[in-house]
C-alpha positions in Angstrom: -118.2 76.9 60.7 -115.0 74.8 60.2 -112.8 74.3 63.2 -109.4 72.6 63.7 -107.5 72.1 66.9 -103.7 71.5 67.0 -101.4 71.1 70.0 -97.9 72.5 70.2 -95.3 69.8 69.6 -92.2 69.4 71.8 -89.6 71.9 70.8 -91.9 73.7 68.4 -92.2 77.5 68.7 -95.7 78.9 69.1 -95.4 81.0 65.9 -94.4 77.9 63.9 -97.3 75.9 65.5 -99.8 78.5 64.4 -98.7 78.1 60.8 -98.7 74.3 61.1 -102.2 74.4 62.6 -103.5 76.4 59.6 -101.7 74.0 57.2 -103.6 71.1 59.0 -106.8 73.0 58.7 -106.3 73.6 55.0 -104.8 70.2 54.4 -101.8 72.0 52.9 -98.0 72.3 53.4 -96.9 75.0 55.8 -94.7 76.3 53.0 -98.0 77.2 51.1 -99.3 79.4 53.9 -99.2 83.1 53.1 -99.2 86.0 53.6 -96.5 85.7 56.3 -97.7 85.4 59.9 -96.0 88.7 60.8 -98.5 90.4 58.6 -101.1 89.6 61.3 -99.1 89.2 64.5 -95.5 89.6 65.7 -94.2 86.0 65.8 -91.4 86.9 68.3 -93.9 88.5 70.6 -96.2 85.4 70.4 -93.2 83.2 71.2 -92.2 85.4 74.1 -95.8 85.5 75.5 -95.9 81.7 75.8 -92.3 81.0 76.7 -91.9 79.1 80.0 -91.3 81.2 83.1 -87.7 81.7 84.3 -88.2 78.8 86.7 -89.1 76.5 83.8 -92.8 76.3 84.7 -95.3 76.7 81.9 -97.4 79.8 81.9 -101.1 79.1 82.7 -104.4 80.8 82.0 -103.5 83.1 79.1 -104.4 83.1 75.5 -104.0 85.2 72.4 -106.7 85.6 69.8 -106.2 87.2 66.4 -107.4 87.0 62.8 -105.2 85.7 60.1 -106.0 84.4 56.5 -109.8 84.6 57.2 -109.5 82.5 60.4 -109.9 83.3 64.1 -106.7 81.9 65.7 -106.8 81.2 69.4 -103.5 80.2 71.0 -103.9 79.0 74.6 -101.1 78.9 77.2 -101.3 75.1 77.3 -100.1 75.0 73.7 -103.6 74.3 72.2 -104.3 76.2 69.0 -107.8 76.6 67.6 -108.3 77.6 64.0 -111.9 78.6 63.2 -113.4 80.1 60.1 -113.8 83.8 60.8 -117.1 84.9 59.2 -116.2 88.6 59.9 -113.0 88.5 57.8 -112.9 87.9 54.0 -111.0 84.7 53.1 -107.3 85.3 52.6 -107.4 88.6 54.5 -105.9 89.4 57.9 -106.8 92.1 60.3 -104.0 94.2 61.6 -103.8 97.5 63.4 -100.8 99.6 64.4 -99.7 99.0 68.0 -100.4 102.7 68.9 -104.1 102.5 68.0 
């Protein structure tokens, strides 16, 4: 099982970092990554979840895990992103479900 780790860069949005992590994993340009991230997860929600607290302190202890492009993506509150081949999802597919399910 292939695995790549990527760390959020200063000033980089979490949603952008996820695309960059996948690009690193695939040794590709971020512009080549598709379908769009919002087909798997709401990028604005991801950014909001990991935005620093009102007092400027980073959030700790949380993570988001979702499938995208045949990978399991784990975004940790410390800005570490793990891209792992997801053996349960066909390559190029993403798993999405309506929010009310």
